[in-house]
PyMOL CGO cylinders between C-alpha atoms (Angstrom):
from pymol import cmd
from pymol.cgo import CYLINDER

trace = [
    CYLINDER, -90.13, 77.65, 64.33, -92.55, 80.22, 64.09, 0.3, 1, 1, 1, 1, 1, 1,
    CYLINDER, -92.55, 80.22, 64.09, -92.41, 83.94, 64.95, 0.3, 1, 1, 1, 1, 1, 1,
    CYLINDER, -92.41, 83.94, 64.95, -94.42, 86.42, 67.04, 0.3, 1, 1, 1, 1, 1, 1,
    CYLINDER, -94.42, 86.42, 67.04, -95.32, 90.04, 65.94, 0.3, 1, 1, 1, 1, 1, 1,
    CYLINDER, -95.32, 90.04, 65.94, -96.01, 91.03, 69.54, 0.3, 1, 1, 1, 1, 1, 1,
    CYLINDER, -96.01, 91.03, 69.54, -92.27, 91.18, 70.27, 0.3, 1, 1, 1, 1, 1, 1,
    CYLINDER, -92.27, 91.18, 70.27, -90.08, 94.24, 69.12, 0.3, 1, 1, 1, 1, 1, 1,
    CYLINDER, -90.08, 94.24, 69.12, -87.93, 93.04, 66.22, 0.3, 1, 1, 1, 1, 1, 1,
    CYLINDER, -87.93, 93.04, 66.22, -87.13, 94.37, 62.66, 0.3, 1, 1, 1, 1, 1, 1,
    CYLINDER, -87.13, 94.37, 62.66, -90.17, 92.63, 61.24, 0.3, 1, 1, 1, 1, 1, 1,
    CYLINDER, -90.17, 92.63, 61.24, -92.40, 94.34, 63.81, 0.3, 1, 1, 1, 1, 1, 1,
    CYLINDER, -92.40, 94.34, 63.81, -91.09, 97.78, 63.20, 0.3, 1, 1, 1, 1, 1, 1,
    CYLINDER, -91.09, 97.78, 63.20, -91.27, 97.28, 59.35, 0.3, 1, 1, 1, 1, 1, 1,
    CYLINDER, -91.27, 97.28, 59.35, -95.01, 96.19, 59.88, 0.3, 1, 1, 1, 1, 1, 1,
    CYLINDER, -95.01, 96.19, 59.88, -95.50, 99.42, 61.97, 0.3, 1, 1, 1, 1, 1, 1,
    CYLINDER, -95.50, 99.42, 61.97, -93.94, 101.55, 59.12, 0.3, 1, 1, 1, 1, 1, 1,
    CYLINDER, -93.94, 101.55, 59.12, -96.04, 99.76, 56.58, 0.3, 1, 1, 1, 1, 1, 1,
    CYLINDER, -96.04, 99.76, 56.58, -99.28, 100.66, 58.47, 0.3, 1, 1, 1, 1, 1, 1,
    CYLINDER, -99.28, 100.66, 58.47, -98.02, 104.22, 59.19, 0.3, 1, 1, 1, 1, 1, 1,
    CYLINDER, -98.02, 104.22, 59.19, -97.45, 104.83, 55.51, 0.3, 1, 1, 1, 1, 1, 1,
    CYLINDER, -97.45, 104.83, 55.51, -100.86, 103.50, 54.64, 0.3, 1, 1, 1, 1, 1, 1,
    CYLINDER, -100.86, 103.50, 54.64, -102.51, 105.57, 57.39, 0.3, 1, 1, 1, 1, 1, 1,
    CYLINDER, -102.51, 105.57, 57.39, -100.96, 108.73, 56.29, 0.3, 1, 1, 1, 1, 1, 1,
    CYLINDER, -100.96, 108.73, 56.29, -101.61, 108.06, 52.60, 0.3, 1, 1, 1, 1, 1, 1,
    CYLINDER, -101.61, 108.06, 52.60, -105.46, 107.56, 53.74, 0.3, 1, 1, 1, 1, 1, 1,
    CYLINDER, -105.46, 107.56, 53.74, -105.14, 110.97, 55.34, 0.3, 1, 1, 1, 1, 1, 1,
    CYLINDER, -105.14, 110.97, 55.34, -103.67, 112.59, 52.27, 0.3, 1, 1, 1, 1, 1, 1,
    CYLINDER, -103.67, 112.59, 52.27, -100.09, 112.82, 53.14, 0.3, 1, 1, 1, 1, 1, 1,
    CYLINDER, -100.09, 112.82, 53.14, -97.57, 110.60, 51.74, 0.3, 1, 1, 1, 1, 1, 1,
    CYLINDER, -97.57, 110.60, 51.74, -94.21, 109.76, 53.29, 0.3, 1, 1, 1, 1, 1, 1,
    CYLINDER, -94.21, 109.76, 53.29, -91.41, 107.67, 52.07, 0.3, 1, 1, 1, 1, 1, 1,
    CYLINDER, -91.41, 107.67, 52.07, -90.75, 104.15, 53.36, 0.3, 1, 1, 1, 1, 1, 1,
    CYLINDER, -90.75, 104.15, 53.36, -87.42, 105.58, 54.67, 0.3, 1, 1, 1, 1, 1, 1,
    CYLINDER, -87.42, 105.58, 54.67, -89.20, 108.25, 56.55, 0.3, 1, 1, 1, 1, 1, 1,
    CYLINDER, -89.20, 108.25, 56.55, -91.87, 105.77, 58.07, 0.3, 1, 1, 1, 1, 1, 1,
    CYLINDER, -91.87, 105.77, 58.07, -88.95, 103.63, 59.08, 0.3, 1, 1, 1, 1, 1, 1,
    CYLINDER, -88.95, 103.63, 59.08, -87.01, 106.45, 60.80, 0.3, 1, 1, 1, 1, 1, 1,
    CYLINDER, -87.01, 106.45, 60.80, -90.28, 107.70, 62.58, 0.3, 1, 1, 1, 1, 1, 1,
    CYLINDER, -90.28, 107.70, 62.58, -91.22, 104.17, 63.84, 0.3, 1, 1, 1, 1, 1, 1,
    CYLINDER, -91.22, 104.17, 63.84, -87.68, 103.55, 65.35, 0.3, 1, 1, 1, 1, 1, 1,
    CYLINDER, -87.68, 103.55, 65.35, -87.63, 106.93, 67.12, 0.3, 1, 1, 1, 1, 1, 1,
    CYLINDER, -87.63, 106.93, 67.12, -91.23, 106.22, 68.74, 0.3, 1, 1, 1, 1, 1, 1,
    CYLINDER, -91.23, 106.22, 68.74, -89.61, 103.00, 70.03, 0.3, 1, 1, 1, 1, 1, 1,
    CYLINDER, -89.61, 103.00, 70.03, -86.59, 104.99, 71.67, 0.3, 1, 1, 1, 1, 1, 1,
    CYLINDER, -86.59, 104.99, 71.67, -84.12, 104.42, 68.93, 0.3, 1, 1, 1, 1, 1, 1,
    CYLINDER, -84.12, 104.42, 68.93, -81.78, 107.20, 67.51, 0.3, 1, 1, 1, 1, 1, 1,
    CYLINDER, -81.78, 107.20, 67.51, -82.61, 106.08, 63.91, 0.3, 1, 1, 1, 1, 1, 1,
    CYLINDER, -82.61, 106.08, 63.91, -83.41, 103.26, 61.79, 0.3, 1, 1, 1, 1, 1, 1,
    CYLINDER, -83.41, 103.26, 61.79, -79.95, 101.91, 61.46, 0.3, 1, 1, 1, 1, 1, 1,
    CYLINDER, -79.95, 101.91, 61.46, -79.53, 101.86, 65.29, 0.3, 1, 1, 1, 1, 1, 1,
    CYLINDER, -79.53, 101.86, 65.29, -82.88, 100.03, 65.63, 0.3, 1, 1, 1, 1, 1, 1,
    CYLINDER, -82.88, 100.03, 65.63, -81.87, 97.57, 62.71, 0.3, 1, 1, 1, 1, 1, 1,
    CYLINDER, -81.87, 97.57, 62.71, -78.49, 96.81, 64.61, 0.3, 1, 1, 1, 1, 1, 1,
    CYLINDER, -78.49, 96.81, 64.61, -80.15, 96.31, 67.98, 0.3, 1, 1, 1, 1, 1, 1,
    CYLINDER, -80.15, 96.31, 67.98, -82.99, 94.20, 67.22, 0.3, 1, 1, 1, 1, 1, 1,
    CYLINDER, -82.99, 94.20, 67.22, -83.22, 90.79, 65.85, 0.3, 1, 1, 1, 1, 1, 1,
    CYLINDER, -83.22, 90.79, 65.85, -84.97, 89.92, 62.59, 0.3, 1, 1, 1, 1, 1, 1,
    CYLINDER, -84.97, 89.92, 62.59, -87.71, 88.01, 64.06, 0.3, 1, 1, 1, 1, 1, 1,
    CYLINDER, -87.71, 88.01, 64.06, -88.56, 87.18, 67.65, 0.3, 1, 1, 1, 1, 1, 1,
    CYLINDER, -88.56, 87.18, 67.65, -88.63, 83.36, 67.76, 0.3, 1, 1, 1, 1, 1, 1,
    CYLINDER, -88.63, 83.36, 67.76, -91.29, 81.45, 69.56, 0.3, 1, 1, 1, 1, 1, 1,
    CYLINDER, -91.29, 81.45, 69.56, -90.31, 77.91, 70.03, 0.3, 1, 1, 1, 1, 1, 1,
    CYLINDER, -90.31, 77.91, 70.03, -93.75, 76.84, 71.41, 0.3, 1, 1, 1, 1, 1, 1,
    CYLINDER, -93.75, 76.84, 71.41, -97.43, 78.21, 70.78, 0.3, 1, 1, 1, 1, 1, 1,
    CYLINDER, -97.43, 78.21, 70.78, -100.64, 77.94, 72.35, 0.3, 1, 1, 1, 1, 1, 1,
    CYLINDER, -100.64, 77.94, 72.35, -102.72, 74.91, 71.54, 0.3, 1, 1, 1, 1, 1, 1,
    CYLINDER, -102.72, 74.91, 71.54, -99.50, 72.85, 70.64, 0.3, 1, 1, 1, 1, 1, 1,
    CYLINDER, -99.50, 72.85, 70.64, -99.40, 69.28, 71.74, 0.3, 1, 1, 1, 1, 1, 1,
    CYLINDER, -99.40, 69.28, 71.74, -96.39, 68.53, 73.91, 0.3, 1, 1, 1, 1, 1, 1,
    CYLINDER, -96.39, 68.53, 73.91, -94.65, 65.70, 75.66, 0.3, 1, 1, 1, 1, 1, 1,
    CYLINDER, -94.65, 65.70, 75.66, -91.70, 65.48, 78.19, 0.3, 1, 1, 1, 1, 1, 1,
    CYLINDER, -91.70, 65.48, 78.19, -91.03, 64.95, 81.55, 0.3, 1, 1, 1, 1, 1, 1,
    CYLINDER, -91.03, 64.95, 81.55, -92.01, 67.33, 84.65, 0.3, 1, 1, 1, 1, 1, 1,
    CYLINDER, -92.01, 67.33, 84.65, -89.97, 66.40, 87.83, 0.3, 1, 1, 1, 1, 1, 1,
    CYLINDER, -89.97, 66.40, 87.83, -88.71, 63.39, 86.10, 0.3, 1, 1, 1, 1, 1, 1,
    CYLINDER, -88.71, 63.39, 86.10, -92.19, 62.14, 85.49, 0.3, 1, 1, 1, 1, 1, 1,
    CYLINDER, -92.19, 62.14, 85.49, -93.42, 61.58, 81.90, 0.3, 1, 1, 1, 1, 1, 1,
    CYLINDER, -93.42, 61.58, 81.90, -96.20, 63.55, 80.45, 0.3, 1, 1, 1, 1, 1, 1,
    CYLINDER, -96.20, 63.55, 80.45, -98.40, 64.45, 77.35, 0.3, 1, 1, 1, 1, 1, 1,
    CYLINDER, -98.40, 64.45, 77.35, -100.50, 67.45, 77.41, 0.3, 1, 1, 1, 1, 1, 1,
    CYLINDER, -100.50, 67.45, 77.41, -101.24, 70.79, 75.74, 0.3, 1, 1, 1, 1, 1, 1,
    CYLINDER, -101.24, 70.79, 75.74, -99.80, 74.25, 75.92, 0.3, 1, 1, 1, 1, 1, 1,
    CYLINDER, -99.80, 74.25, 75.92, -102.47, 76.67, 77.16, 0.3, 1, 1, 1, 1, 1, 1,
    CYLINDER, -102.47, 76.67, 77.16, -100.09, 79.63, 77.73, 0.3, 1, 1, 1, 1, 1, 1,
    CYLINDER, -100.09, 79.63, 77.73, -96.93, 80.68, 76.39, 0.3, 1, 1, 1, 1, 1, 1,
    CYLINDER, -96.93, 80.68, 76.39, -95.34, 84.12, 77.32, 0.3, 1, 1, 1, 1, 1, 1,
    CYLINDER, -95.34, 84.12, 77.32, -91.74, 84.95, 75.78, 0.3, 1, 1, 1, 1, 1, 1,
    CYLINDER, -91.74, 84.95, 75.78, -89.60, 86.59, 78.27, 0.3, 1, 1, 1, 1, 1, 1,
    CYLINDER, -89.60, 86.59, 78.27, -87.59, 89.61, 77.82, 0.3, 1, 1, 1, 1, 1, 1,
    CYLINDER, -87.59, 89.61, 77.82, -84.24, 88.05, 77.21, 0.3, 1, 1, 1, 1, 1, 1,
    CYLINDER, -84.24, 88.05, 77.21, -86.23, 86.33, 74.01, 0.3, 1, 1, 1, 1, 1, 1,
    CYLINDER, -86.23, 86.33, 74.01, -84.33, 83.07, 74.91, 0.3, 1, 1, 1, 1, 1, 1,
    CYLINDER, -84.33, 83.07, 74.91, -86.80, 81.69, 77.52, 0.3, 1, 1, 1, 1, 1, 1,
    CYLINDER, -86.80, 81.69, 77.52, -90.48, 81.27, 77.74, 0.3, 1, 1, 1, 1, 1, 1,
    CYLINDER, -90.48, 81.27, 77.74, -93.03, 80.62, 80.69, 0.3, 1, 1, 1, 1, 1, 1,
    CYLINDER, -93.03, 80.62, 80.69, -95.33, 78.02, 79.48, 0.3, 1, 1, 1, 1, 1, 1,
    CYLINDER, -95.33, 78.02, 79.48, -98.55, 76.76, 80.98, 0.3, 1, 1, 1, 1, 1, 1,
    CYLINDER, -98.55, 76.76, 80.98, -99.47, 73.30, 80.34, 0.3, 1, 1, 1, 1, 1, 1,
    CYLINDER, -99.47, 73.30, 80.34, -102.51, 71.30, 80.71, 0.3, 1, 1, 1, 1, 1, 1,
    CYLINDER, -102.51, 71.30, 80.71, -101.44, 67.45, 81.19, 0.3, 1, 1, 1, 1, 1, 1,
    CYLINDER, -101.44, 67.45, 81.19, -103.76, 64.87, 79.86, 0.3, 1, 1, 1, 1, 1, 1,
    CYLINDER, -103.76, 64.87, 79.86, -103.32, 62.87, 82.81, 0.3, 1, 1, 1, 1, 1, 1,
    CYLINDER, -103.32, 62.87, 82.81, -102.31, 64.30, 86.40, 0.3, 1, 1, 1, 1, 1, 1,
    CYLINDER, -102.31, 64.30, 86.40, -98.73, 63.99, 87.27, 0.3, 1, 1, 1, 1, 1, 1,
    CYLINDER, -98.73, 63.99, 87.27, -97.67, 63.06, 90.74, 0.3, 1, 1, 1, 1, 1, 1,
    CYLINDER, -97.67, 63.06, 90.74, -94.98, 65.66, 91.64, 0.3, 1, 1, 1, 1, 1, 1,
    CYLINDER, -94.98, 65.66, 91.64, -93.75, 63.79, 94.75, 0.3, 1, 1, 1, 1, 1, 1,
    CYLINDER, -93.75, 63.79, 94.75, -90.68, 61.84, 94.71, 0.3, 1, 1, 1, 1, 1, 1,
    CYLINDER, -90.68, 61.84, 94.71, -92.14, 59.34, 97.51, 0.3, 1, 1, 1, 1, 1, 1,
    CYLINDER, -92.14, 59.34, 97.51, -94.93, 57.24, 96.27, 0.3, 1, 1, 1, 1, 1, 1,
    CYLINDER, -94.93, 57.24, 96.27, -96.25, 56.39, 99.58, 0.3, 1, 1, 1, 1, 1, 1,
    CYLINDER, -96.25, 56.39, 99.58, -98.77, 59.43, 98.95, 0.3, 1, 1, 1, 1, 1, 1,
    CYLINDER, -98.77, 59.43, 98.95, -99.60, 61.25, 95.79, 0.3, 1, 1, 1, 1, 1, 1,
    CYLINDER, -99.60, 61.25, 95.79, -99.57, 65.06, 95.09, 0.3, 1, 1, 1, 1, 1, 1,
    CYLINDER, -99.57, 65.06, 95.09, -101.18, 65.03, 91.57, 0.3, 1, 1, 1, 1, 1, 1,
    CYLINDER, -101.18, 65.03, 91.57, -101.02, 68.07, 89.38, 0.3, 1, 1, 1, 1, 1, 1,
    CYLINDER, -101.02, 68.07, 89.38, -102.62, 68.45, 86.28, 0.3, 1, 1, 1, 1, 1, 1,
    CYLINDER, -102.62, 68.45, 86.28, -101.67, 72.17, 85.12, 0.3, 1, 1, 1, 1, 1, 1,
    CYLINDER, -101.67, 72.17, 85.12, -98.36, 73.58, 85.73, 0.3, 1, 1, 1, 1, 1, 1,
    CYLINDER, -98.36, 73.58, 85.73, -96.36, 76.71, 84.85, 0.3, 1, 1, 1, 1, 1, 1,
    CYLINDER, -96.36, 76.71, 84.85, -92.79, 76.54, 84.02, 0.3, 1, 1, 1, 1, 1, 1,
    CYLINDER, -92.79, 76.54, 84.02, -89.92, 78.49, 82.47, 0.3, 1, 1, 1, 1, 1, 1,
    CYLINDER, -89.92, 78.49, 82.47, -87.92, 76.74, 79.39, 0.3, 1, 1, 1, 1, 1, 1,
    CYLINDER, -87.92, 76.74, 79.39, -85.55, 77.95, 76.98, 0.3, 1, 1, 1, 1, 1, 1,
    CYLINDER, -85.55, 77.95, 76.98, -85.83, 77.74, 73.22, 0.3, 1, 1, 1, 1, 1, 1,
    CYLINDER, -85.83, 77.74, 73.22, -85.04, 74.00, 73.28, 0.3, 1, 1, 1, 1, 1, 1,
    CYLINDER, -85.04, 74.00, 73.28, -87.54, 73.26, 75.83, 0.3, 1, 1, 1, 1, 1, 1,
    CYLINDER, -87.54, 73.26, 75.83, -85.27, 72.69, 78.83, 0.3, 1, 1, 1, 1, 1, 1,
    CYLINDER, -85.27, 72.69, 78.83, -85.90, 74.43, 82.17, 0.3, 1, 1, 1, 1, 1, 1,
    CYLINDER, -85.90, 74.43, 82.17, -82.93, 76.37, 83.47, 0.3, 1, 1, 1, 1, 1, 1,
    CYLINDER, -82.93, 76.37, 83.47, -84.37, 75.37, 86.97, 0.3, 1, 1, 1, 1, 1, 1,
    CYLINDER, -84.37, 75.37, 86.97, -82.68, 72.34, 88.12, 0.3, 1, 1, 1, 1, 1, 1,
    CYLINDER, -82.68, 72.34, 88.12, -83.87, 69.51, 90.62, 0.3, 1, 1, 1, 1, 1, 1,
    CYLINDER, -83.87, 69.51, 90.62, -81.64, 68.15, 93.53, 0.3, 1, 1, 1, 1, 1, 1,
    CYLINDER, -81.64, 68.15, 93.53, -80.42, 65.46, 91.34, 0.3, 1, 1, 1, 1, 1, 1,
    CYLINDER, -80.42, 65.46, 91.34, -79.04, 67.83, 88.47, 0.3, 1, 1, 1, 1, 1, 1,
    CYLINDER, -79.04, 67.83, 88.47, -81.65, 67.16, 86.13, 0.3, 1, 1, 1, 1, 1, 1,
    CYLINDER, -81.65, 67.16, 86.13, -83.97, 70.05, 84.53, 0.3, 1, 1, 1, 1, 1, 1,
    CYLINDER, -83.97, 70.05, 84.53, -87.28, 70.68, 86.27, 0.3, 1, 1, 1, 1, 1, 1,
    CYLINDER, -87.28, 70.68, 86.27, -88.90, 70.16, 82.99, 0.3, 1, 1, 1, 1, 1, 1,
    CYLINDER, -88.90, 70.16, 82.99, -87.93, 68.90, 79.54, 0.3, 1, 1, 1, 1, 1, 1,
    CYLINDER, -87.93, 68.90, 79.54, -90.68, 69.95, 76.73, 0.3, 1, 1, 1, 1, 1, 1,
    CYLINDER, -90.68, 69.95, 76.73, -91.06, 68.60, 73.45, 0.3, 1, 1, 1, 1, 1, 1,
    CYLINDER, -91.06, 68.60, 73.45, -93.12, 68.82, 70.38, 0.3, 1, 1, 1, 1, 1, 1,
    CYLINDER, -93.12, 68.82, 70.38, -95.72, 66.03, 70.36, 0.3, 1, 1, 1, 1, 1, 1,
]
cmd.load_cgo(trace, "trace")
């Protein structure tokens, strides 16, 4: 599993504190690491560093990344493809993914006519399973690393 620096986490706030120390040092002012952590925590709306530390995860997990090859099922149809978009949602447990299928997938249950899709957007959890279910009780999408 990889990690994102774009989502608020202990790691991102520590990175901001380090950058703050470096910028203030370049301006001729020095502050301690603890003071930088306190200042960064307050700018993010926390009372102090200890509060931020208690409320934030160490790192924000990203189960899937842009450019990654994936396989799985979409509407019970198997596919292979490439992730062209990933956005971690606010609960930090789900992501909205955009997938470009290698071959178009028929999204109709009746094969008398075809409705082919080559690019789809879906929400999946950290394990790649869509919380949205089909009428048959199976997830709309199951996503796996290729």
